N, C-alpha and C positions, 0 to 999 in steps of 0.2 A: 489336551487331548488333540489330535488331527481333525478336520473335518472331516463328516463322510465323503470317501469318492478319492479321498486326499492317498498321493502315493507317497510310503513312507522312505525318504533317502535310504541309500543300502548302504553302511558302512566299514564293511566289512576288513579290516588290516589289509590285506591283502591285494585289497582292488585299485588303490591307484600304483602298484607294484606293477601288477600286472598288464595296465592299462600303457605305464611308461615303458616297460619292455618290448610294448607290440608298436609302439611309437616309433622305440628305436630301430627294433628290429624293419621297420617298415622304411627310415631311414637310408637305413645300414641296405637295405636293398636297391633302394631307389637313388639313392646318392650318387655313387657311382655307373649306374647305367646311364643316367642325365650327363654325368661327366665327362666318362668313358670317351663319345665325338669332338669333346671342345679340348679336352687334354691330348687326343690325338691330334689333333690339328696345331698346338701350340708344341708337342714336342715334334713333330714332323715337318715343322715348318724352316725348310732351306732358305728363308729372304732374308735379306743380312741385316748387321745388328743396327738395333734401335737405339743403342745406350749412347747417348750424350756428358760430355761432360762441359761446365761452365768454362769460359777462361776469364779469369780476374784481373787479368793486365799483362802489360807488356816492357819491355824495355830494351837496355843496352846496357852489359856489365864488362867490363874488359875488350871489347871492343864486338863482342857478341852480344843477339838479340837473343831474348830470352821469354817466356811464357809463363802466366802464374797462374795458379790452381788452387782448389780447395786443400789447405793442407791435409785434411782424413780423409779426401775420395782417392779411388781406384788412382788419379797422376800419383801419387803415393807410394805405388807398385817397385821393389825396386827392379833399378838396371833400364834399358833403352826402351820404347818404345815409339810409336807413331800416331800421330795426331791428321787424320781427317775432317774438312770443314764440313756441316751437318749441308750447307747445296751440294756436295760433292768436293771432285774434284781431286787434286793427286795429294801426295801424303807428303807432309810434314816430318820427319826424322827426330827425335828431341833424346838429350843426353839424359842419362840420370838425374834421378831427384836430390835438389841439394835444397833446406829450411837457412832462408836470412832472415835475421830480423831488420823487422821495417817500423818506423812510428806509428801505423795501422797493425802491430803485432806480428807472431813469426808468418812467413810467407815461405808456400813451395814452390820454386822452380825448375824448368827445367828449359837447357840451352839447345835452341835448334842448331842441328848439328846437319842437316841437307832437304831445300824444298821451300817453299816461299808461305809463309805465314800468314799474308795479307788476306786472305780469302776466310781463314779461321778468324783472323782480328774482324772482319766483316761480319758475320755471321754472330762471333760472340762466343760460341761452342763448335763443341766435333765431335767424331767418334777415336776415341782410346783403343788402339789393337797393341799385340805384338808385332805385326808386320811390320817390317822394317826398309822391303823393296817390292816390287810390282811386276817387274822382270828380273829374270837373272843377272841380265846387265847391271840391276843397280848395287851386284854384289860383287861386280868383277868379272864374274865367269863368262867363259863363251859356250853359246849353246844352240842346239836347232832347234828349228819348228817343224813337228811333223804331227799327223794324223794318225791319229789307232782308230779303227771301227769308225770313222767320222768325225773324231774325236781331237780338239787340238791336244798337245803335247809336250816337254820342252824335253830336250836330250840335253844333259851336261856332259859329256864325254870326258877321259880321262884321258891325261898325258901319255898310258903306255899304253899295254895291249888291255886292258880293261875289260877282262873276262868275268869282272865280278859288277856284277849291277845292281842299284841299289832302287827300290821304287816304293816312292814317296808319297802316301794316300792322305789327304785332308779331312778336315771334317765338316760336321753340318754346317748349313752356312757361310760356308767359306769359298775358296777359289786354290790353286796351286799354290797362289804366296807364299801360302800360311807357312808351305814346309820348307822355302828356301832358305832360314835361321838356319836349318839344320845341315845343310848340306857340306857346307866344308869339311867336317871331319872327313864326312864318306872323298871327300875329291882330295883330303893329304895321303889318303891309303891306296890311292890309284884307282877307284871305283869310279865306274860311267853311274850317273846319276838319274832316273825315269822319273817327271813329275807327271801324272797323268790326270784328266779331267772325267769326273764321273757325269752322268743324267742330269746330277743337281748341282751340280759348281756352280758357281756365282759367274764369273767368265762367260757363261753360254749364254748370248740373250736372246730370248721367245722361248728358252725350257721350263722344263715345269720347274716348280721351287718348291716340291711337296716329297720329304722322303719316303723310302722302305726302310729306312734304319737297317740297310747293308743285305735285304732280302732279297733284290734285284741288283744295287751298284756293283758286286760283287762280281759280277760276270765281264763287267767293263774293265775291273783292276787285273783280272786272269787274261782278258786280251791283253793290256800291257805285258804281262808277264810274258805270251806266248809272241809278242813281239821282240821285247829283252833279246829272250831265245833266238828267234831268229838271227837276230844281229850279231849274233857269237858270243849271248851272256853264257857261260859257265856256270853260274850260282848266281843266287838269285836273293839279294835280303829286301826284307820288306819295312820300311818305316808308318806307321800308323797314326795319324793325331785324333783324337777324342772319335768319335763315331769311325775316322778313319781307320780304327784299331778293331771295331768291329765288321769292316770289312774285311780286314786284310784276315783275322780269323774265319771267319765266312768264307773267303777265298780260298784258305788253305782245307778247309773241313769239303768246300763241294769239288774241289780239286786240285788236289796232293797233287805233288808234282816232285822227286827228287832232286829237282836244281834247287830249290829253296835251304837257304845257308842258316835261315831265321829269321825271329821279327823285332820289331822295337817297339812296342807301344808306347806313347806318349799322351797325357792324359787319358789314357783308355775308357771310355763310355759302353761297358760289357755289360754288366747286370743292369739291364734296362730297367725292367722291374723296380729294380731297388731305389736306382734313380729318379726314377715318376713320384715314387711316394716320399724319398726324402723332400724331393721340394713341396713336395704338395702340404708335408706338415710342416715344413719350412714355411709356406704360405697359410699356415691358420689351418688346416684342414685338421680333420681327426681324424687319429693313425690307424683304427679302423676301418674308416672309408676308401685312405689313400693306399692301404695296402690290396685294397679290392678292384680300383681303377683299373690297372693293367690290363686284369682279364677280362674288360668289356670293352676293348682296343679293337675285337672283331667284330662286332656290333652296330648298328647302323654307321657303319662307314660307307664313305662316298663311291660311287660307280667309279672302276676303275681301281682301286686300292686295294695292295694286297692281303690278302690275311697273315698276319703276325704271329706265328707259332712259336712264344717266349722258350718254348724248352729244346725245340730245334735250331734255333739263333746258340752258339758258341760264347760264353763264358756268361750270358745269363743265369742258369743255376749250377756252374761252376765245373761243366761237365761238357762230352763230346768237343773236347779240346784237342787239335792236331798237335801232337809230339815234336815240333821242334825246338832250338835252341831260342829260347824269349827273354829279353830283359824288359822292366820297367820301369818310365821316368813319370814322378807324380809330385805336383808341387803339394806341401802339406795346407796351402792356405784354398784351394781348389773348392770353389762355393756351388759348384755344377756336379761336379762329381766327384765326390765323397772319399778321399786317400782311401779311408777304409777299406774300403771296394776292392781296391789294388792291395791290398794288405789281404782279405781276405781269397783273391783270386791266387795270388803266389803262394798260400799259405797249403793252398789246395789242389796243387799238382804234384805228382808225381816223380817229375823231374825240378830239380831247383829251379827258379826263377827269379834272377836277383832282381830284385826293387831300388830306385834310388829316387829315393827325395828329397825333394827340394825345397828349401825352408821356407816359407812363407808367398812360396808361387801361386798364383792364381791357374787358371784353368788356361792349359796351353803355352805359360808362359816357364817355360824353365828352362828357356837358351834363356831369354831374356833376364834372368834374375839372376844366373850362374853361368856363361857361356863356359866359360874355362874348364866348370866340370861335367858340362854335357860331352865337352871336346873330350875330355880326358878319360871320361866314361869309357866313350863309345867306340873310342882310338882301343882301348883294353879289352873291351869287350869283343870287336873282330878281332883282333890279333890271339885271344884263345881261341876262336874259332877256326884259326890257322889261314885268316884271311889277308892279312897284310902283305903290303905290296911290296912294302918298304918307303914312301914317298914321304920321308923327311917330318919333320916334329911337329907338334900345334903352335912354337912360337912363330914357325916359316911364316905362318900363311896370315893375309892381313882380312881382319871382320870387315863389314859391310862398308862401302864408303859413300 
């Protein structure tokens, strides 16, 4: 018998379940609210990548310097890559990976094709990327420096009339040099290429490095199109890389123009809520919370940050897309933007949207993994649009020097 005045504990079967459900509901409501500003800051960070890889060794083989990397790391990605020392400096362009048997076991090596690796070796680590040059000159292009709306731009003129212009739009935390790999196929067709900057481009010192995910950046790309038209462009193609793809679609939505001939979307970051949710779940966030976080982006936002209205952004919910001829390039090994999102986007459009998947390619590394596939597909697509200027074949053009 309990003592007088003692409160007997209630032990109804549903009590624990109700308390548990209440706690879960509270966590589900509060966690996304708290995480929203943090995730927004991370997602919209337009600063440079901080991913570094160690250089395990170096040597000379067949009169060529090579660098050695972890055999299971990012350095094993197919195709040519570049390496920038952790402390900065220029690019060291590296050849495709090869595996060598050594007394220590299998080793992954890449031959130095261009650049001085001494700074990388001194640092012992560096940033690998798909960039293979810092200016058009590194690719053998003749080019002109221009300013559009006060921002720098490169124009790579065509050899002929050049009344078809291609506007290449780079992605988040990058610069114009990201797009240089993709220019050659268009140059062979006799097209002029325009590589503009926009407000968060890395090659703009002193600029803000907080992206608006295309909400505002599209205005600079529309200015680039108007500039091309003022220089004699009759038709305009867009090539958007990652966030650049979203900016391109935003431009077509906000400022439609009959000059637009088509859009090539590379590793397109279109459905941002799905991208954010997938990344959070991969990091261990519960699925129910990960799905809610994007809806909290506009809560507790920093001063000056725009409202991100997901349903108004083209691609986010597979609607409001301007119907121009469109093609998508996406790597099956993309760890940043799942290729499944491009499959869904392509399948839900009224007009056919060809999707070319590059086996094993990581984010924005489609060209690096299979340059011939890129070039041949671009050429065939442009000819299907009636834009071929008859400027020779793929084999006639040399790759980046």
